[in-house]
C-alpha positions as CSV (number, residue, x, y, z in Angstrom):
1,M,245.8,85.4,43.6
2,F,249.1,84.5,45.2
3,S,247.8,85.4,48.7
4,L,244.5,83.6,48.2
5,T,246.1,80.3,47.1
6,K,248.5,80.3,50.1
7,A,246.2,81.7,52.8
8,R,243.0,80.2,51.5
9,G,241.9,78.9,54.9
10,Y,241.9,82.4,56.3
11,V,239.8,83.7,53.4
12,D,237.3,81.0,53.4
13,P,237.6,78.2,56.0
14,D,235.6,75.7,54.0
15,D,236.9,76.7,50.6
16,S,233.4,77.2,49.3
17,L,234.2,80.6,47.7
18,L,237.8,80.0,46.7
19,G,236.8,78.6,43.3
20,Y,235.1,81.9,42.5
21,F,238.0,83.9,43.7
22,I,240.4,81.8,41.6
23,F,238.3,82.1,38.5
24,A,237.7,85.8,38.8
25,G,241.4,86.6,39.7
26,F,242.9,84.6,36.9
27,A,240.3,85.9,34.4
28,L,241.2,89.5,35.3
29,W,244.9,88.7,35.3
30,L,244.6,87.1,31.8
31,V,242.8,90.1,30.5
32,G,245.4,92.4,31.9
33,V,248.3,90.5,30.4
34,A,246.5,90.3,27.0
35,A,246.0,94.0,27.2
36,L,249.7,94.5,28.0
37,Y,250.5,92.4,25.0
38,A,248.2,94.3,22.7
39,R,249.4,97.7,23.9
40,Y,253.1,97.2,24.3
41,G,253.9,94.0,22.3
42,P,254.2,95.5,18.8
43,P,256.5,98.4,19.7
44,S,258.6,96.2,22.0
45,G,259.8,94.0,19.2
46,R,260.3,90.3,19.0
47,L,261.9,90.0,22.5
48,G,259.1,92.0,24.2
49,R,256.4,90.0,22.4
50,A,258.1,86.8,23.4
51,G,258.2,88.0,27.0
52,L,254.6,89.1,27.1
53,G,253.5,85.9,25.3
54,A,255.4,83.8,27.9
55,A,253.5,85.7,30.6
56,L,250.2,85.0,28.9
57,V,251.0,81.3,28.7
58,G,252.1,81.5,32.3
59,V,248.8,82.9,33.5
60,L,246.9,80.2,31.5
61,L,249.1,77.4,33.0
62,L,248.7,78.8,36.6
63,A,244.9,79.1,36.1
64,A,244.6,75.5,34.8
65,G,246.8,74.1,37.4
66,H,245.1,75.9,40.3
67,S,241.6,75.3,39.0
68,F,242.0,71.6,38.4
69,T,243.9,71.0,41.6
70,F,241.1,72.8,43.5
71,T,238.1,71.3,41.7
72,T,239.3,67.7,41.1
73,Q,241.9,67.3,43.9
74,V,244.3,66.1,41.2
75,D,247.7,67.6,42.0
76,L,248.9,69.4,38.9
77,F,251.9,71.1,40.5
78,M,253.9,70.8,37.3
79,L,251.5,73.1,35.5
80,V,251.6,75.6,38.4
81,F,255.4,75.4,38.5
82,L,255.8,75.9,34.7
83,G,253.2,78.7,34.8
84,A,255.2,80.5,37.6
85,L,258.4,80.1,35.6
86,A,256.8,81.6,32.5
87,L,255.5,84.5,34.7
88,M,259.0,85.1,35.9
89,L,260.7,84.8,32.6
90,G,258.1,86.9,30.7
91,P,258.6,90.2,32.5
92,L,262.4,89.7,32.3
93,L,262.3,89.5,28.6
94,F,259.8,92.3,28.2
95,G,261.8,94.3,30.7
96,I,264.9,94.1,28.6
97,A,262.9,95.1,25.5
98,A,261.2,97.9,27.4
99,L,264.6,99.3,28.4
100,R,266.1,99.0,25.0
101,R,263.1,100.4,23.0
102,G,261.6,102.7,25.6
103,V,258.1,101.5,25.2
104,L,257.0,102.2,28.7
105,P,256.8,105.7,30.3
106,R,260.3,106.7,31.4
107,Y,259.9,106.2,35.1
108,W,258.3,102.7,34.7
109,R,260.7,101.2,32.3
110,V,262.6,99.2,34.9
111,L,259.4,97.8,36.4
112,P,259.0,94.6,34.3
113,L,262.6,93.7,34.8
114,A,262.3,94.2,38.6
115,T,259.1,92.2,38.6
116,G,260.8,89.2,36.9
117,L,263.8,89.5,39.3
118,M,261.5,89.5,42.3
119,G,259.9,86.3,40.9
120,F,263.2,84.6,40.6
121,S,264.2,85.9,44.1
122,W,261.0,84.3,45.4
123,L,261.9,81.0,43.8
124,F,265.5,80.9,44.9
125,F,265.6,82.7,48.2
126,G,262.1,82.2,49.4
127,S,261.8,78.4,49.4
128,S,262.4,76.3,52.5
129,E,263.2,72.7,52.8
130,T,260.3,72.0,55.1
131,G,257.7,73.5,52.9
132,E,256.6,76.0,55.6
133,L,255.8,79.6,54.8
134,T,258.7,81.8,55.6
135,F,259.0,85.6,55.7
136,S,261.3,85.7,52.7
137,F,258.9,83.5,50.7
138,M,255.9,85.8,51.4
139,F,258.0,88.9,51.0
140,F,259.4,88.1,47.5
141,R,256.1,86.6,46.4
142,T,254.3,89.8,47.5
143,L,256.8,92.0,45.7
144,F,256.3,89.8,42.6
145,A,252.5,90.3,42.8
146,V,252.8,94.0,43.5
147,G,255.0,94.3,40.4
148,W,252.3,92.7,38.3
149,M,249.7,95.0,39.8
150,L,251.9,98.0,39.0
151,L,252.2,96.8,35.4
152,G,248.4,96.9,35.3
153,Y,248.5,100.4,36.7
154,V,251.1,101.5,34.0
155,L,248.8,100.1,31.3
156,W,245.8,101.8,32.8
157,S,247.5,105.2,33.3
158,D,249.6,105.4,30.2
159,A,247.6,107.8,28.1
160,R,250.1,108.0,25.2
161,E,249.0,106.7,21.9
162,I,251.6,104.2,20.7
163,V,251.8,103.9,16.9
164,E,254.6,102.0,15.4
165,G,257.0,104.1,13.4
166,T,255.8,107.4,15.1
167,P,258.7,109.3,16.7
168,R,258.4,109.5,20.5
169,P,259.2,112.8,22.2
170,D,260.9,111.2,25.2
171,L,263.2,109.1,22.9
172,E,264.1,112.3,20.9
173,E,265.0,114.0,24.2
174,A,267.3,111.1,25.1
175,K,269.0,111.2,21.8
176,A,269.6,115.0,22.0
């Protein structure tokens, strides 16, 4: 989604297909974040649910902002900006909860925190005064997007059954 909205002229010079790409991409992203919330929200506690809820709202705001801007030519940059901030803050909060509660598989626990940090790095280190695309802008934006894709992979590949109140073997090993 991030690449399509910035490089849309390369994907479809007349923008005739971009609306479909935007709709499909945001719909899939929304389903993915909702699935993350359903799977990891309850065991991650209030902080984790707040983070995943913020991310869910962020996807909705981004989808609305991009869709209306594209279809009506009304600039809704504020929705896009607020959605991007929610998508940066959400994984940070969830990442803290994932580290504290161990809700993600051991080797993936730092991923949400790193994803949120890449988002804020994109915001603070990737912007230019002229509004041109810079290497740092695309680099941090791509790392942010890859982080979200990897969170989807974690969700898809995590075969453990999470039941609240059930002791987890990897947590018991850490305590021992």
